[in-house]
ROSE-4610 file (N, C-alpha, C; in Angstrom, 1 decimal, always signed):
// ROSE-4610
residu = [M/M/M/L/L/L/D/D/D/G/G/G/L/L/L/T/T/T/Y/Y/Y/D/D/D/D/D/D/S/S/S/E/E/E/P/P/P/P/P/P/S/S/S/I/I/I/G/G/G/I/I/I/V/V/V/A/A/A/P/P/P/G/G/G/T/T/T/T/T/T/W/W/W/A/A/A/Q/Q/Q/V/V/V/H/H/H/D/D/D/H/H/H/I/I/I/K/K/K/I/I/I/A/A/A/H/H/H/N/N/N/F/F/F/L/L/L/L/L/L/V/V/V/Q/Q/Q/A/A/A/D/D/D/G/G/G/E/E/E/Y/Y/Y/A/A/A/G/G/G/A/A/A/Y/Y/Y/W/W/W/T/T/T/G/G/G/T/T/T/E/E/E/M/M/M/L/L/L/V/V/V/L/L/L/S/S/S/G/G/G/L/L/L/G/G/G/P/P/P/D/D/D/I/I/I/D/D/D/E/E/E/A/A/A/L/L/L/D/D/D/D/D/D/F/F/F/R/R/R/E/E/E/Q/Q/Q/L/L/L/R/R/R/Q/Q/Q/R/R/R/G/G/G/E/E/E/L/L/L]
num = [1/1/1/2/2/2/3/3/3/4/4/4/5/5/5/6/6/6/7/7/7/8/8/8/9/9/9/10/10/10/11/11/11/12/12/12/13/13/13/14/14/14/15/15/15/16/16/16/17/17/17/18/18/18/19/19/19/20/20/20/21/21/21/22/22/22/23/23/23/24/24/24/25/25/25/26/26/26/27/27/27/28/28/28/29/29/29/30/30/30/31/31/31/32/32/32/33/33/33/34/34/34/35/35/35/36/36/36/37/37/37/38/38/38/39/39/39/40/40/40/41/41/41/42/42/42/43/43/43/44/44/44/45/45/45/46/46/46/47/47/47/48/48/48/49/49/49/50/50/50/51/51/51/52/52/52/53/53/53/54/54/54/55/55/55/56/56/56/57/57/57/58/58/58/59/59/59/60/60/60/61/61/61/62/62/62/63/63/63/64/64/64/65/65/65/66/66/66/67/67/67/68/68/68/69/69/69/70/70/70/71/71/71/72/72/72/73/73/73/74/74/74/75/75/75/76/76/76/77/77/77/78/78/78/79/79/79/80/80/80/81/81/81/82/82/82/83/83/83]
x = [-104.3/-105.5/-106.3/-107.6/-108.5/-108.5/-108.5/-108.7/-110.1/-110.6/-112.0/-113.1/-112.8/-113.8/-114.6/-115.9/-116.7/-117.3/-117.8/-118.3/-119.8/-120.6/-121.9/-121.8/-121.9/-121.9/-123.1/-124.2/-125.5/-126.0/-125.5/-125.7/-124.6/-124.3/-123.2/-123.5/-122.5/-121.1/-121.0/-119.9/-119.5/-119.2/-119.7/-119.5/-118.9/-117.8/-117.1/-117.8/-118.0/-118.6/-117.6/-117.4/-116.3/-116.6/-115.6/-115.8/-116.1/-117.0/-117.2/-115.9/-115.9/-114.7/-113.6/-113.8/-112.9/-113.0/-111.9/-112.0/-112.2/-112.6/-112.7/-111.4/-110.4/-109.0/-108.5/-108.9/-108.5/-109.3/-110.6/-111.4/-110.8/-110.4/-109.8/-108.6/-107.7/-106.4/-106.7/-107.6/-107.9/-108.5/-109.5/-110.2/-109.3/-108.4/-107.5/-106.6/-106.3/-105.5/-106.3/-107.4/-108.2/-109.3/-109.8/-110.8/-112.1/-112.4/-113.6/-114.7/-115.9/-117.1/-117.1/-117.4/-117.4/-118.7/-119.2/-120.3/-119.8/-120.0/-119.4/-120.5/-120.5/-121.5/-120.9/-121.6/-121.2/-122.4/-122.3/-123.4/-124.7/-124.7/-125.9/-126.5/-126.0/-126.5/-125.3/-125.7/-124.7/-124.4/-123.2/-122.8/-122.0/-122.2/-121.4/-120.2/-119.1/-117.9/-117.3/-116.8/-116.1/-115.1/-114.2/-113.1/-113.5/-113.5/-113.9/-112.8/-111.6/-110.5/-109.5/-110.1/-109.3/-109.6/-110.7/-111.1/-112.1/-112.2/-113.2/-114.6/-115.6/-116.9/-117.7/-118.5/-119.3/-120.7/-121.5/-123.0/-123.6/-124.0/-124.4/-126.0/-126.5/-127.9/-128.5/-127.8/-128.4/-129.3/-129.4/-130.2/-129.5/-130.3/-129.7/-129.7/-130.5/-130.7/-129.6/-128.8/-127.7/-128.3/-129.3/-129.9/-130.4/-131.1/-131.7/-130.5/-129.5/-128.4/-127.6/-127.4/-126.8/-127.6/-128.9/-129.8/-129.7/-129.8/-129.8/-128.5/-127.4/-126.1/-125.9/-126.3/-126.2/-127.1/-128.3/-129.1/-128.5/-128.0/-127.3/-126.1/-125.4/-124.3/-124.7/-125.8/-126.4/-126.9/-127.6/-128.0/-126.9/-125.8/-124.6/-123.7/-124.1/-123.4/-122.0/-121.9/-120.7/-120.7/-121.8/-121.8/-122.0]
y = [+142.9/+143.1/+144.3/+144.2/+145.2/+146.4/+147.6/+148.8/+149.2/+149.9/+150.5/+149.5/+148.4/+147.5/+148.0/+147.9/+148.2/+146.8/+146.7/+145.4/+145.5/+144.5/+144.4/+143.3/+143.7/+142.7/+142.7/+143.1/+143.1/+141.8/+140.7/+139.4/+138.5/+137.4/+136.6/+135.9/+135.7/+136.2/+137.6/+138.2/+139.5/+139.4/+140.3/+140.3/+141.6/+141.5/+142.6/+143.1/+144.4/+145.0/+145.7/+145.1/+145.6/+146.9/+147.8/+149.1/+149.0/+149.8/+149.8/+150.0/+149.3/+149.4/+148.4/+147.6/+146.5/+145.4/+144.9/+143.8/+142.5/+141.5/+140.1/+139.5/+139.9/+139.5/+140.0/+141.2/+141.8/+141.1/+140.8/+140.1/+138.7/+138.0/+136.7/+136.7/+137.7/+137.8/+138.0/+138.9/+139.2/+138.0/+137.4/+136.3/+135.0/+134.9/+133.7/+133.9/+135.1/+135.3/+135.5/+136.3/+136.7/+135.6/+134.9/+133.8/+134.4/+135.7/+136.2/+136.2/+136.4/+136.5/+137.9/+138.1/+139.4/+139.5/+140.7/+141.1/+142.1/+141.7/+142.5/+142.9/+144.2/+144.7/+144.7/+144.0/+143.9/+144.0/+144.9/+145.0/+145.3/+146.1/+146.6/+145.6/+144.4/+143.4/+143.0/+142.4/+141.9/+140.5/+140.1/+138.7/+138.5/+137.3/+137.0/+136.1/+136.3/+135.5/+135.0/+133.8/+133.2/+132.2/+131.8/+130.9/+129.5/+128.5/+127.2/+126.3/+126.8/+126.1/+125.8/+125.7/+125.4/+126.4/+127.1/+128.0/+129.1/+130.1/+131.1/+130.7/+130.8/+130.4/+131.7/+132.0/+133.2/+132.8/+133.4/+133.2/+134.5/+134.4/+135.6/+135.7/+136.8/+137.0/+137.3/+138.0/+138.4/+139.6/+140.3/+141.4/+142.7/+143.8/+145.2/+145.9/+145.3/+145.9/+145.3/+146.2/+145.7/+144.9/+145.3/+144.7/+143.3/+143.2/+141.9/+141.0/+141.6/+140.8/+140.2/+141.0/+140.4/+139.3/+139.5/+138.5/+137.2/+137.3/+136.2/+135.5/+136.2/+135.6/+134.8/+135.4/+134.6/+133.3/+133.5/+132.3/+131.2/+131.6/+130.6/+130.0/+130.7/+130.2/+129.1/+129.4/+128.5/+127.2/+127.4/+126.2/+125.3/+125.9/+125.2/+124.6/+124.9/+124.4/+125.2/+126.4/+127.2/+127.9/+128.0/+128.7/+127.7]
z = [+69.9/+70.7/+70.1/+70.2/+69.7/+70.6/+70.0/+70.8/+70.7/+71.6/+71.6/+71.9/+72.5/+72.9/+74.1/+74.0/+75.2/+75.6/+76.8/+77.2/+77.8/+77.4/+78.0/+79.1/+80.3/+81.4/+82.2/+81.6/+82.2/+82.7/+82.1/+82.5/+81.9/+82.5/+82.1/+80.7/+79.9/+80.1/+79.6/+80.0/+79.5/+78.0/+77.2/+75.8/+75.3/+74.6/+74.1/+72.8/+72.7/+71.5/+70.7/+69.5/+68.6/+68.0/+67.9/+67.3/+65.8/+65.3/+63.8/+63.0/+61.9/+61.0/+61.3/+62.3/+62.6/+61.6/+61.1/+60.1/+60.8/+60.1/+60.6/+60.9/+60.2/+60.5/+61.8/+62.1/+63.4/+64.6/+64.3/+65.3/+65.5/+64.4/+64.6/+65.4/+65.1/+65.8/+67.3/+67.6/+69.0/+69.7/+69.1/+69.8/+70.0/+69.1/+69.2/+70.4/+70.8/+72.0/+73.3/+73.2/+74.4/+74.7/+73.7/+74.0/+74.6/+74.3/+74.9/+73.8/+74.2/+73.3/+72.8/+71.5/+70.8/+70.0/+70.0/+69.1/+68.1/+66.8/+65.7/+64.8/+64.4/+63.5/+62.1/+61.2/+59.8/+58.9/+57.9/+56.9/+57.6/+58.6/+59.3/+60.2/+60.4/+61.3/+62.2/+63.3/+64.3/+64.1/+64.5/+64.5/+65.8/+66.4/+67.5/+67.1/+67.8/+67.5/+68.8/+68.7/+69.9/+69.5/+70.3/+70.1/+70.6/+69.8/+70.2/+70.8/+70.8/+71.3/+70.1/+68.9/+67.7/+66.6/+66.7/+65.6/+66.1/+65.3/+65.6/+64.9/+65.7/+65.2/+65.2/+64.1/+63.9/+63.8/+64.7/+64.7/+64.1/+62.8/+62.1/+62.2/+61.7/+61.6/+62.9/+63.8/+65.1/+65.1/+63.9/+63.7/+63.9/+63.6/+63.6/+65.0/+65.9/+67.3/+68.2/+68.8/+69.7/+70.9/+71.5/+72.7/+72.3/+71.3/+70.8/+70.4/+69.7/+69.3/+70.5/+71.5/+72.7/+73.3/+73.5/+74.0/+73.2/+71.9/+71.0/+71.0/+71.0/+71.1/+72.4/+73.5/+74.8/+74.7/+74.2/+74.1/+73.2/+72.1/+71.2/+71.8/+72.6/+73.4/+74.4/+75.1/+76.0/+75.3/+74.2/+73.4/+72.9/+72.6/+72.1/+73.2/+74.5/+75.6/+75.9/+75.4/+75.5/+76.9/+77.6/+78.9/+80.0]
């Protein structure tokens, strides 16, 4: 399980914000067990990650601004029927 997660629960669903320096392998291991939505910063941009039931799916290109990335991630989850 990941240490140092903070959560944005300003609107559903609650999204865990991964601490900088966390590897994708660590994210995968966490999400496989916890099945929660995560926002990960990589290469100056954010990506959203979640467990589909059989694999981790990453929605990249959410931008460098955390608030916009959270909004975009939630919208993409809605469009995909994940909420």
